[in-house]
N, C-alpha and C positions, 0 to 999 in steps of 0.2 A: 371268417372263413366261408361264410354262407353267401357273401356278396361278390359277384364277378362283374367287372366293368368290361363291356363288350363293344360299346359304341351304339350308334343309332341304326337299327335294322333298316329303317326306311331309306337310309342313305346308301345301302348296298347297290342301288341303281347306278351310282357313280362308277362302280367297278366295270360296268359294261357300257357306259355312256360314251358316245363319240362326240367330241367337241367339233361343232361346225360353225365356222365364222366366215361369212362371205359378204362382200359389199361393205356398206357403212357399218360402224359399230352400232350395236343394238342396246338401247337402254330400257330397262323394265321399270315402270312406275306401279308399285303395288301397295295401295292404301288399305288400312284396316278399318273396321266398322265400330270399334268400341268407344262410342261417345258418352255412354251412360256413366254418371258419377260413381256408381257402385260397381261398375264393371272393371275391365282390365285397364281402362284409361290409356290405351295405346294410340288411339286415333288422333291425327293432326290435320286431317283433310280440311276442317273448317278454317284452318289458318293458311294452308298452302296448296289446296287442290286446284284452285284457279291459277295460281302462280305457276305451278308445274305444267299445266296445260299450255299456258302462254309461252313458257320456256321451251316446251316441245315444239310449238309452232315456229318459234324464232330460230331453232337449231335444226329444223327438219332437213336442211340442205346438207348437213354434215353427220347427222345421227338418224338412225331408224329408231322408232319408239314402239313399245308395247304397253298397253294398259291392262294390268292384271289386278283388278279390285277383288277384295274379299267377296265371296258370293252374297253376303248379307249387306254389303255397303249401301246399295241403292235403297233398300228398305230402311236401313238405319238413318240415312240422310233425311228421308221423309219423316220417319217416326220422331226424330230429334229436331225437326223443324229447321234443319240446315238448308234444305232445298225443298221446293215443291216437287211433286212427281214429274211435272212438265219440265222443270229446270234440270232435274236429274237425268231425264231422258235426253234432253238437249246436250247436257255435258257428256254423257256416254256417246252420243252421236258424233260429237266433235272429235273424240278419240278414234272412233271408227273411221272417220274421214282421214285422219292423220296417219294411222298405222294399224297395228294388230290389237284387237279387242279380245282378250282371253277371258271368257266367263265360265269356262268349265273347270273341272277339278284336275285336269292334266296340265302340268306346267314344267316338268323336268326337261322335256324337249325344248321348251322355250328357254330354260336356263342354259342349255347346251349351246344355244345360238347367240347368247347375250354377251355383252362386254361389261355391264355394270347394272346395279339396281338402286332405285330410290324407294325406300319403304319405311313404314312404321309398324309392320307386321312382325310379331315376335317369332312365330314359327319359321318364317322365311329367313330370319337372321341365321338360324342354324342350318336350314336346308340349303341355303345358297352359299354358305361358307366354303364348302369343298370345291366350288368353281375356281376359287382364288381371285375372283374379280372384286373390284372395289364396290363398297356399299355406302351410300349416303343415308345414314340412319336418322330418320326424322323423329325427334324426341318430344314426347309429351312428358312434362316434368312431373306429372302425377303417376306415371307408370312405375311399376316395381318389377324387378327381375330376380329370378332365382340364382343360386350360386353358379350353376352351370352356364347360364347366359352371361353372367357377370365375368366369367373367366375368359370370354372371347370378344364381347361386344366392343371392348375398348380398341380393338384392331380395325373397327369401322370408323367412318367419319361421322362424328356426332353433330347433328344439325339442330339448332335451337330456334332459328327464325329464318325468314326468307332472305335476309341480307347474307347470312352465313351460307345458306344454300346456294345462292348465286355465286359467292366467292369460291366455295369448294367445288362447285360444278365446273367453273372456269379453270381452276387450278388442277384438279384431279382428272377430269374427263376431257376438257378441251385442250389444255396444255400437256396432258398425259403425265403429270407429276404425281404418280401414285406413291406418295411418300410413306404410306403405312403397309406397303405390299409385303415386305419381309416379316413384319410383325404378324400380319394376317396369315401368312403361309405357315408360321410356327404354331398357330392356334388350331389349324385344321385337324391335327392328330388328337385333339381333345374329344372330338365327336366322330371322327371318321378315320378308319385305317385303310389306306390304299392297297395294302398287301393281303388282307384277308377280310372277307365279308363278316359282318356282325352275326348274320344268320348262321354261318358256318361255325363261328365261335360258340354260339348258343348250343348248336347241335353237339359239338365236341364236349362241352361242359356237361350237358345232360347225359350223353353216352358214358362219359367217364364216371359220373355219379351212379348211374345204374349198374355199372360194372363193379363198383366197390362192394365189399362185404357190408351188410346192413349196419353193423356196429360202427363203421368208419364213415358213413354218409353224413 
């Protein structure tokens, strides 16, 4: 009786978000930084970072692209000897030539303009779900997810290697066969209520508790 499920307050922003889609479909590539063995083990950049850059170049005539790396990615690339500092700067520069390089902490406006995401970032899996757009989820087999994440990540397209990434990219994004759309839409309510903000729910619950006689709290 002391636990109330209200959803994720950060996602209240979707209640007021205006979806803006103009021109070519926009795809976000959002790589994580966790290469360390004892860390989250989410990162897959070492296997697919260059592949996705080349994919973006090859499809720039039909898709717009946005590179939204984790703020720690460049440092992690150098620290874990995946790239030298010069190579990382060059890689980021290639994305900047190609499209939008989003390095700051503000990204919900970017989400509102997008049509799909390619990512291995755990927090983005939940934060992007309410868009209803497809996600190509880049899997590091060492990664572990909590029960909340496990309840909805199956509605994303699970990608284990570049061959599968190329196939699903063609099928889901190029041919527009989003065959997991219905399943994904059913999962949104697990973390987001389109009818009432989580912040309002929290306020109502606290107000109700404060109004009760002390013996009933």
